[in-house]
Residue, then its C-alpha position, 0 to 999 in steps of 0.5 A: m735467181t737472187r734471194i734477199a732478206i729485209d730484217p728488220v723492216t723499219r718505219i713500222e711498229g714491231h719486228l717484221r722480216i721480208e724474204a723475197e726471190v728476185d729473178g729478171g728484175a722482179v719479185t717471183d716469190a715472197w715470205s712475210s715473217g713476224t719475228m717476236f712471240r705473241g703472248i697476250e692471250l696467255i696473259l689474259r686467261h683466268r682474269d676478270p673479263r671486266e679488266a680485259w681491256i686494260w691488258a688488251q690495250r697494251i698489245c700495242g703502244v701505237c694502236t692505243t685505243v683500238h684494242a680497248l674498244a674491241s675488248v670491251r665490245a667482246v665482253e659486252s657481246a658475251l653478256g648482251i650489253e648495249v651501251p648508252d648513246n653517249a658512250r657510243l658517241v664518245r667511243n666514235l669520237i675517240g676512234g675517229i680522231q685516232n683514224v685521222q691522226d694515224h693516217v696522216i702519221h702513216f703517210y708522212h712519217l712511215h711511208a712518204l720517204d719511200w717516194v720522197d728523196v730527202t736529199g733531193a730537197l737540197k736541190a730545190d728552188p724554194a720560190k718554185t716550191a712555193q709556186l708548186a705548193q700554192s698551185i695545189s692548195d691554199w695552205p698558208s705555210s707555203s711561202p718561199a721563206h718557209f721552204k727556205t727555212v726547211q731546206d736550211r734545216v735539212k742541209a744542216l743535218v746532211d752537213s753534220g753527217q747525222l741525218s737523225l730521223f732521215s737516216s738509213g734511207y736509200w737516198g739517190h735510188p733510181a726509183y725516186k721520181l719526184p722533182p726537187e721542189a716536190d721533195l722539199m714540199a713533202v719534207a716541209h709537210y713531214i715536219e709540220a705533221l709532227d706538231w699537227q698530230r700532237d695537237v689534234i690527239r689531245v682529244h684522246a687526253m680529254l675524253g680518255g684521261k690520257n694518251p696513249h692508252p686512254q683509261t675511260y673505257l668500261v664494260g657497259g659504256m665509258a667512265t666519262s662524266m657529263d655535266p654542262n654546269e660542272p667545270d670538272a666534268t670530263i664533258n662540258l660545254e667548254r671542253l666540247s668547244f675545245i674538241a671542236e677546235r681540234f677537229k677544225i685543225a684536223k680538217a684543215f690539214v687533211e684537206q689542204v695538205y695531206v690529200p693534195d700531197v697524196l695526189a701530187v706524189a701519186s701523179f709522178y708514180p702512175e705505174w704504181f697504180g698497177l703494182g702491189e695488188g695481191l689477193g683481190n679479196f677485201m674484208a671489213y667488219g664495219d664500224f662507227p655505229g649510228g645507233a645500236v652497236r650491233d646494228a651493222s646497217k647504220y655503220f659509218f664504215p659498212q660491213g662486208i666482203v669483196l671477192n676477186r675484185d668484183l665491185s658489183r657485189v658485197n658478200p656478208f660477213a659473219p665472225d663464225n667463218v673466221s679461222e686461223y691456221v698455224t701450218h707455217s707458224w711457230y705454234d702447235y694446235g695439238t690436234g694437228d696443224q693442217s686445219g684452221k680453228n675459229p678463235f673461240l676454239g683458238e690455241t696459243n701454244p708456242r713451238y719455235s722450230g726455226p733457225n737460231p740467229p745468226f742465219e741467212f734465210l728462214n726455212t720457208d718450206q716449214k714454219y717461218s713466222w710467229l704470226k698465224a694465218p687467218r682465213y675467212q671461209d678458208q680464203p685469205m683476205e686483205v683488211g685496212p683502209l683500202a678494204r673499207t673503201l672498196v666495201a663502201y664503194a661497192s655498197g653504194v655509200p654516196a659520200v664514198k662513191q663521190t669522193v672516190d670518183a673525184v679522186l680517180a678523175q683527178l688521177k685520170a685512173p679507173p676504179a681498178a687502179l685502187f687494187s694497188t700499192l698506191g690504191r692503199v695510199a689513196a684510200r687512206a687519204i680518202e678515208a681521212k677526208l670522209m672521217v674528218n668531216q664526220l667527226q663534227s656530226w658526232l660531236n653535235e649529237l653529243t652536244d645536243n644530248l648534253g643540252h637536253g639533259k641526257l647524261q648517261v654514259h654507262d649502264g651498270r646493270l650487268w656489272d655484277p658477275a653474280s648476274w652473269p650466265k655460267q658460260a658465255q662467249g662474245f666477239g668484239w670488233h673495231e675497224a682500226p686505222r690498219g684494218s679489221l680487228g677482232h677479239w674473241v672471249k669465252i667466259e666461264d665461272q666469271k673468269i676468262d676461259n679463252y681469249q684470242a685477238v686477230v689483228p689487222s696485221t695478222w690478216n695482212a702479214g700472216p704466212r701461208d696456210a695449209k693449202g699454200q695460199r699466201g697472205a696479203y703481203e706475200a701476194s702483193l709483192l709478186k711481180t714487183p720490179i726491183a732496180d737494185p737488190e741491194r736496196p729493195l726500195e720497191i719492196l718497202r713501198t708495197v709493204h709500207s702501204f699496208d702500214p704494218c703493226l707487228a707489235c699488235a700481231v706478235h709479243v714477247v713473254d718470258p715462259r719462266k715468268r721472270s721480271i723483265a722490267e719494273v716501271q714506276v708510275l708517277 
């Protein structure tokens, strides 16, 4: 038996360590460890709840807007605020284009290189690559000359000995199966996606004031002005037209490049539709409301839980059933670490007890991660695009069933194939396709409101803290690209008394709980074949399929309150 450690896991956001035992050419056990401390909850205590979203949004530099939305929703829930319809639509548009952009970035820039051998592209025939690309899509940038240009760029990098963004890969690994022409096509689209994502996310800069970290969220709505006749208004007819054009660009790339590439790559790795399943339990809070924010019956992503792979039934979700364990986490609950706490009662008391670096392996029999272990009714859950797709599929959402069934038919795979590493990859592509077609509908609603003089985007009736109850608590949520995100806030005497954020990567990357139940990463790695323990590419394939964001799950804080850095805002 061999024990291996991958630290840090690269091509993710944040600091993640994976340890695994390998025996007989396969993983027999695994442990997931977040290796930086989380401190945002402590920073938020005793602050004005109306500004919580500004701080919470800094949880991550990649998941830009998602924490802002969950935070304002938590405070709105506590105070009983329902936002105006225009605020709902603007929030949907910001979150929707984030969803599409993030999925494309994940596939090409964080995950594709687990399946694509960059050096294999050097062996490709550009003319045959063009034939392959044209056989699966009518994307215009598919000429032999285009692929030859890309090939020459990659060759120049290789010849220089400085692979730049393609460095530190396991190139030549026996687990790579794509023909050289597919490698070259994927590398070309990797480069094109860099420019594409920069363009489409300009919607955030327009509706949010900037990107990353849009600045127009407010408790009670949005700070986006609407006026069809005012050239300086955030939302007017000219800017709506600009946004519509970005949505067309997004739609073209998703449908003509991203989805065909996912299907093409997956066709060469059919065995990975039977690997990496994990828990079999999937949860979605639901999101993108079609009416009142808390009316889950009108969510674009439906709410619910699928247990034990049973797609015949969707179980209800209630935030009161969420708890977090710290049995194997570097925290102390004071009252004992064998019981979980609902986030309303959650504590963030860091107590590091692990080895001091350098060390070979963690003591995984004890505490071994800065991530807590979230559970729903004491059961571990997987969250993310696959969970959302399965909940929607099991709920009978027509567009989802039609799209999923079409993809499965093309792959000649049953629905059970979704319970896998490649199932997560396919679910992201399916979700992006559905979302990119929905964006224009929300934009049309906003345009119609503008045309009919419905311009309210904020309700300030409860903005004055003097009108608040002495004590209040609320749950805010968002279906972020990486999965179900929840913020819990308790307000007392107009200040934050307690604040807890349970993020998607905490659900997926968390350690074992008091019962020894593995988290989603840990469970998904069992039985993973390993061709070369010195180059565990197969482990990265499954871990990357979740799109880890450890920056969301763990953070750095100096307990002595020293200044770490000073930044001048220009």
